[in-house]
N, CA, C and O of each residue as an XYZ file, in Angstrom:
260
protein
N      88.410    -45.087    114.440
C      89.187    -46.304    114.461
C      88.948    -47.003    113.121
O      87.808    -47.141    112.677
N      90.028    -47.439    112.489
C      89.873    -48.165    111.230
C      90.825    -49.361    111.208
O      91.699    -49.488    112.066
N      90.646    -50.221    110.229
C      91.426    -51.452    110.178
C      92.913    -51.190    109.940
O      93.753    -51.953    110.415
N      93.247    -50.131    109.217
C      94.661    -49.813    109.000
C      95.343    -49.453    110.320
O      96.470    -49.875    110.583
N      94.650    -48.673    111.141
C      95.200    -48.286    112.432
C      95.351    -49.505    113.341
O      96.375    -49.661    114.006
N      94.345    -50.360    113.370
C      94.403    -51.574    114.193
C      95.546    -52.470    113.729
O      96.281    -53.012    114.554
N      95.700    -52.627    112.431
C      96.793    -53.450    111.902
C      98.145    -52.868    112.304
O      99.051    -53.612    112.679
N      98.289    -51.549    112.229
C      99.548    -50.909    112.604
C      99.825    -51.065    114.099
O     100.957    -51.342    114.493
N      98.808    -50.890    114.922
C      98.975    -51.062    116.366
C      99.369    -52.494    116.704
O     100.285    -52.720    117.495
N      98.683    -53.449    116.109
C      98.980    -54.862    116.368
C     100.400    -55.205    115.930
O     101.121    -55.900    116.646
N     100.797    -54.729    114.777
C     102.149    -55.000    114.284
C     103.193    -54.366    115.201
O     104.219    -54.980    115.491
N     102.938    -53.153    115.654
C     103.864    -52.466    116.553
C     104.013    -53.219    117.873
O     105.080    -53.209    118.486
N     102.945    -53.866    118.299
C     102.986    -54.642    119.537
C     103.558    -56.040    119.320
O     103.694    -56.812    120.268
N     103.889    -56.361    118.079
C     104.442    -57.675    117.783
C     103.396    -58.767    117.740
O     103.707    -59.943    117.923
N     102.154    -58.378    117.497
C     101.051    -59.334    117.473
C     100.167    -59.082    116.260
O      99.000    -58.719    116.412
N     100.705    -59.269    115.058
C      99.892    -58.990    113.869
C      98.632    -59.835    113.834
O      98.629    -60.990    114.258
N      97.571    -59.246    113.328
C      96.274    -59.916    113.246
C      96.005    -60.373    111.816
O      96.458    -59.757    110.852
N      95.262    -61.458    111.705
C      94.831    -61.929    110.391
C      93.888    -60.880    109.791
O      93.087    -60.293    110.518
N      93.968    -60.639    108.501
C      93.134    -59.614    107.869
C      91.639    -59.764    108.147
O      90.930    -58.766    108.274
N      91.162    -60.990    108.242
C      89.727    -61.195    108.483
C      89.308    -60.828    109.909
O      88.112    -60.752    110.190
N      90.262    -60.600    110.809
C      89.943    -60.230    112.194
C      89.981    -58.726    112.422
O      89.482    -58.245    113.439
N      90.566    -57.976    111.493
C      90.801    -56.552    111.720
C      89.537    -55.738    111.965
O      89.508    -54.919    112.883
N      88.507    -55.942    111.178
C      87.281    -55.144    111.342
C      86.645    -55.402    112.703
O      86.223    -54.463    113.378
N      86.576    -56.652    113.106
C      85.982    -56.993    114.404
C      86.798    -56.405    115.558
O      86.238    -55.864    116.512
N      88.105    -56.514    115.463
C      88.969    -55.978    116.517
C      88.871    -54.455    116.559
O      88.903    -53.870    117.641
N      88.754    -53.813    115.417
C      88.611    -52.351    115.382
C      87.365    -51.904    116.133
O      87.411    -50.944    116.902
N      86.259    -52.592    115.914
C      85.005    -52.248    116.603
C      85.157    -52.485    118.103
O      84.745    -51.654    118.912
N      85.743    -53.612    118.468
C      85.923    -53.921    119.894
C      86.842    -52.908    120.572
O      86.554    -52.441    121.674
N      87.941    -52.574    119.915
C      88.888    -51.625    120.495
C      88.263    -50.250    120.648
O      88.435    -49.598    121.678
N      87.549    -49.812    119.644
C      86.890    -48.507    119.723
C      85.896    -48.494    120.879
O      85.812    -47.513    121.618
N      85.151    -49.569    121.033
C      84.194    -49.655    122.136
C      84.876    -49.646    123.493
O      84.415    -48.985    124.423
N      85.966    -50.375    123.604
C      86.694    -50.408    124.874
C      87.270    -49.040    125.218
O      87.203    -48.604    126.367
N      87.832    -48.370    124.226
C      88.411    -47.052    124.469
C      87.349    -46.015    124.805
O      87.601    -45.088    125.575
N      86.174    -46.169    124.234
C      85.084    -45.228    124.483
C      84.335    -45.563    125.774
O      83.539    -44.760    126.259
N      84.591    -46.744    126.323
C      83.953    -47.126    127.579
C      82.552    -47.686    127.417
O      81.775    -47.706    128.371
N      82.228    -48.138    126.223
C      80.917    -48.759    126.026
C      81.085    -50.000    125.181
O      82.205    -50.388    124.851
N      79.999    -50.611    124.838
C      79.992    -51.862    124.084
C      80.704    -52.983    124.837
O      81.217    -53.921    124.227
N      80.732    -52.883    126.145
C      81.319    -53.953    126.936
C      80.398    -55.159    126.862
O      79.174    -55.030    126.861
N      80.999    -56.309    126.801
C      80.224    -57.536    126.746
C      80.312    -58.239    128.087
O      81.380    -58.293    128.696
N      79.186    -58.782    128.551
C      79.237    -59.542    129.792
C      80.051    -60.821    129.595
O      80.187    -61.316    128.476
N      80.583    -61.341    130.682
C      81.435    -62.527    130.628
C      80.741    -63.692    129.933
O      81.391    -64.466    129.230
N      79.443    -63.825    130.118
C      78.709    -64.934    129.502
C      78.796    -64.888    127.975
O      78.863    -65.929    127.322
N      78.795    -63.679    127.412
C      78.862    -63.543    125.957
C      80.263    -63.789    125.425
O      80.439    -64.110    124.250
N      81.251    -63.639    126.279
C      82.632    -63.840    125.856
C      83.101    -65.272    126.055
O      84.162    -65.653    125.561
N      82.331    -66.058    126.765
C      82.723    -67.438    127.026
C      82.886    -68.197    125.717
O      81.989    -68.208    124.874
N      84.020    -68.820    125.562
C      84.303    -69.597    124.361
C      84.905    -68.791    123.223
O      85.291    -69.368    122.206
N      84.996    -67.476    123.363
C      85.581    -66.646    122.323
C      87.101    -66.766    122.423
O      87.676    -66.605    123.499
N      87.732    -67.047    121.309
C      89.179    -67.197    121.308
C      89.837    -65.831    121.172
O      89.322    -64.962    120.468
N      90.973    -65.632    121.839
C      91.667    -64.345    121.722
C      92.228    -64.152    120.320
O      92.418    -65.109    119.569
N      92.487    -62.904    119.989
C      93.032    -62.594    118.671
C      94.450    -63.132    118.510
O      94.881    -63.445    117.401
N      95.164    -63.237    119.618
C      96.545    -63.715    119.583
C      96.783    -64.649    120.752
O      95.998    -64.680    121.699
N      97.834    -65.390    120.690
C      98.249    -66.206    121.829
C      99.146    -65.352    122.716
O      99.953    -64.567    122.216
N      99.008    -65.501    124.018
C      99.798    -64.716    124.950
C     100.860    -65.608    125.569
O     100.547    -66.634    126.172
N     102.095    -65.219    125.420
C     103.212    -65.938    126.008
C     103.846    -65.016    127.040
O     104.603    -64.115    126.679
N     103.545    -65.229    128.328
C     104.061    -64.330    129.362
C     105.581    -64.201    129.329
O     106.113    -63.120    129.582
N     106.280    -65.280    129.022
C     107.743    -65.216    128.992
C     108.217    -64.209    127.944
O     109.170    -63.466    128.180
N     107.561    -64.186    126.801
C     107.946    -63.250    125.744
C     107.559    -61.819    126.110
O     108.288    -60.876    125.800
N     106.422    -61.660    126.764
C     105.946    -60.326    127.112
C     106.807    -59.666    128.180
O     106.957    -58.444    128.204
N     107.363    -60.474    129.052
C     108.122    -59.917    130.159
C     109.617    -60.189    130.052
O     110.350    -60.090    131.036
N     110.059    -60.530    128.848
C     111.468    -60.778    128.645
C     112.219    -59.444    128.664
O     111.887    -58.516    127.926
N     113.210    -59.372    129.502
C     113.995    -58.140    129.620
C     115.417    -58.418    129.147
O     116.002    -59.456    129.457
N     115.936    -57.504    128.418
C     117.332    -57.601    128.010
C     118.093    -56.474    128.667
O     117.589    -55.358    128.788
N     119.267    -56.757    129.077
C     120.081    -55.759    129.757
C     121.002    -55.103    128.747
O     121.789    -55.767    128.071
N     120.891    -53.809    128.660
C     121.770    -53.060    127.771
C     123.079    -52.802    128.499
O     123.093    -52.362    129.649
N     124.156    -53.079    127.826
C     125.460    -52.869    128.455
C     126.232    -51.796    127.733
O     127.357    -51.480    128.120
């Protein structure tokens, strides 16, 4: 996992990350995918997400005609 891959994935998902967040997100993503480096909820308390989540945008459906 590297920062270029994380940046490409984030951009493809429509959620580009600030350059200073890429290395941290790469480590977290690699850990999550590998099934280790999980952090207990207490350690995550107060940590801000990398992006804002807008459910309306995530679940917006367009009908192709």
